C-alpha positions in Angstrom: -36.6 109.8 2.6 -34.7 109.7 -0.7 -32.2 112.6 -1.3 -32.6 114.5 -4.5 -28.8 115.9 -4.3 -26.3 113.3 -4.6 -23.4 115.8 -4.8 -20.4 114.9 -2.6 -17.3 117.1 -1.9 -14.3 115.5 -0.3 -11.7 117.5 1.5 -8.8 116.0 2.4 -7.4 118.2 4.9 -7.0 117.1 8.5 -7.3 120.8 9.7 -10.3 121.6 7.6 -12.2 118.3 8.6 -11.4 119.1 12.7 -12.1 122.8 12.3 -15.5 122.2 10.5 -16.6 119.6 13.2 -15.4 121.8 16.2 -17.5 124.8 14.8 -20.5 122.5 14.2 -20.4 121.1 17.8 -20.3 125.1 18.8 -22.7 126.4 16.4 -25.3 123.3 16.4 -25.0 123.3 12.7 -23.8 120.5 10.6 -20.3 120.5 9.1 -21.9 121.1 5.7 -23.6 124.1 6.8 -20.4 125.2 8.3 -18.2 124.9 5.0 -21.3 126.4 2.8 -21.5 129.6 5.1 -17.6 129.9 4.9 -17.7 129.7 1.3 -20.6 132.2 0.8 -18.7 134.6 2.7 -15.2 134.1 1.2 -14.1 136.8 -1.4 -10.9 136.0 -3.1 -7.9 138.7 -3.3 -8.1 140.6 -6.1 -12.2 140.2 -6.3 -12.8 143.7 -4.6 -16.2 144.8 -4.2 -16.7 148.4 -3.9 -20.3 149.4 -2.3 -22.4 151.5 -3.7 -21.4 155.1 -3.5 -18.0 154.7 -2.7 -14.7 154.6 -4.6 -11.4 152.9 -4.2 -8.2 155.5 -3.5 -5.5 153.3 -3.0 -5.9 150.8 -0.3 -9.3 152.7 0.9 -12.8 153.5 0.2 -14.0 156.9 0.2 -17.1 159.0 -1.0 -16.3 160.3 -4.1 -15.7 164.3 -4.3 -18.8 166.3 -5.4 -17.4 169.8 -5.8 -14.8 171.3 -4.1 -11.3 169.8 -3.2 -9.0 170.4 -0.4 -5.3 170.9 -1.2 -2.5 169.3 0.8 -1.7 172.2 2.5 -4.9 173.0 3.7 -5.6 169.4 5.0 -2.0 169.8 6.8 -3.1 173.0 8.4 -6.6 171.7 9.5 -4.7 168.7 11.1 -2.4 171.0 12.8 -5.0 173.1 14.2 -6.9 170.1 15.7 -3.6 168.9 17.3 -2.7 172.1 18.5 -6.1 173.1 20.3 -6.3 173.4 23.9 -8.1 170.5 25.6 -8.6 172.0 29.0 -11.8 173.4 29.8 
């Protein structure tokens, strides 16, 4: 059976070659499938993706506020109340 796709990609890294073949043996996949799967899952730094419904606030993703806001003092008071509560029954 003739191959219709004659694409070839050479990686000159001994580590990448060895690791791809180790994973292929462990998973039963081919080394090509291992590399393709890894490349599909790779997201380069700086190309961050925010899932629907979330917004980035610094380094974390949060639900956007829709209405009332909580001040820093209110948040600290709630945290302190939680920390100081009696945990014994």
